[in-house]
C-alpha positions as CSV (number, residue, x, y, z in Angstrom):
1,M,0.1,0.0,0.2
2,G,3.0,2.2,0.6
3,K,4.3,2.3,-2.8
4,L,0.7,2.7,-4.4
5,R,0.2,5.8,-2.4
6,I,3.7,7.3,-3.4
7,G,2.9,6.2,-7.0
8,L,-0.3,8.2,-6.9
9,A,1.2,11.1,-5.2
10,G,3.8,11.3,-7.7
11,I,1.0,11.0,-10.7
12,V,-0.9,14.0,-9.1
13,V,2.2,16.3,-8.9
14,I,3.4,15.5,-12.6
15,L,-0.1,16.0,-13.7
16,G,-0.5,19.3,-11.5
17,G,2.9,20.6,-12.7
18,Y,1.9,20.1,-16.2
19,G,-1.4,22.1,-15.7
20,L,0.3,24.8,-14.2
21,M,3.3,25.1,-16.9
22,A,1.1,24.5,-19.6
23,G,-2.0,26.4,-18.6
24,D,-4.2,23.4,-19.4
25,T,-7.2,22.5,-17.2
26,S,-8.3,19.7,-19.3
27,L,-6.5,17.1,-16.9
28,S,-8.1,18.4,-13.6
29,P,-11.0,15.9,-13.4
30,L,-8.6,13.1,-14.1
31,M,-6.1,14.6,-11.5
32,L,-8.9,15.0,-8.8
33,F,-9.8,11.2,-9.5
34,I,-6.4,10.2,-8.6
35,V,-6.5,12.3,-5.7
36,G,-9.7,10.6,-4.6
37,L,-7.8,7.2,-5.0
38,L,-4.9,8.6,-3.1
39,L,-7.4,9.5,-0.4
40,L,-9.2,6.0,-0.3
41,T,-5.6,4.2,0.0
42,V,-4.5,6.8,2.9
43,G,-7.8,5.7,4.4
44,F,-7.3,2.3,4.3
45,I,-3.9,2.4,5.6
46,E,-4.9,4.3,8.5
47,L,-7.8,1.9,9.1
48,E,-5.0,-0.9,9.2
49,K,-3.2,1.0,11.8
50,D,-6.1,1.7,14.1
51,K,-9.3,0.0,13.7
52,K,-11.4,3.1,14.7
53,S,-9.3,6.0,13.5
54,F,-11.0,9.3,12.8
55,W,-8.5,10.1,9.8
56,A,-9.5,6.9,8.1
57,Y,-13.0,7.9,8.1
58,S,-12.5,11.4,7.3
59,S,-10.4,10.2,4.5
60,F,-13.0,8.0,3.0
61,A,-15.6,11.1,3.4
62,I,-13.5,13.5,1.6
63,A,-12.7,11.0,-1.1
64,A,-16.6,10.8,-1.8
65,F,-16.6,14.3,-2.3
66,V,-13.7,14.4,-4.5
67,F,-15.1,11.6,-6.5
68,F,-18.4,13.7,-6.6
69,V,-16.6,16.9,-8.0
70,S,-14.6,14.7,-10.3
71,S,-17.5,13.3,-12.0
72,Y,-19.5,16.4,-11.8
73,T,-16.6,18.5,-13.6
74,L,-16.0,15.4,-16.3
75,F,-19.6,15.1,-17.3
76,S,-20.5,18.9,-17.2
């Protein structure tokens, strides 16, 4: 799970850097979707550490919101 988290974070940084340098915002929904996957991964890692962790449940809630925003911006 740790390698997955680092890989997803790297992809987000690369997409964000490209968007800033090129001034292109067409990849923003994809970047938000990957941020949601990253938050889900962080939530599962926190859940494995402590069974009733506040940060795990908040990561899941934030990931759900990010998936909603990503799908809204993708299909609008």
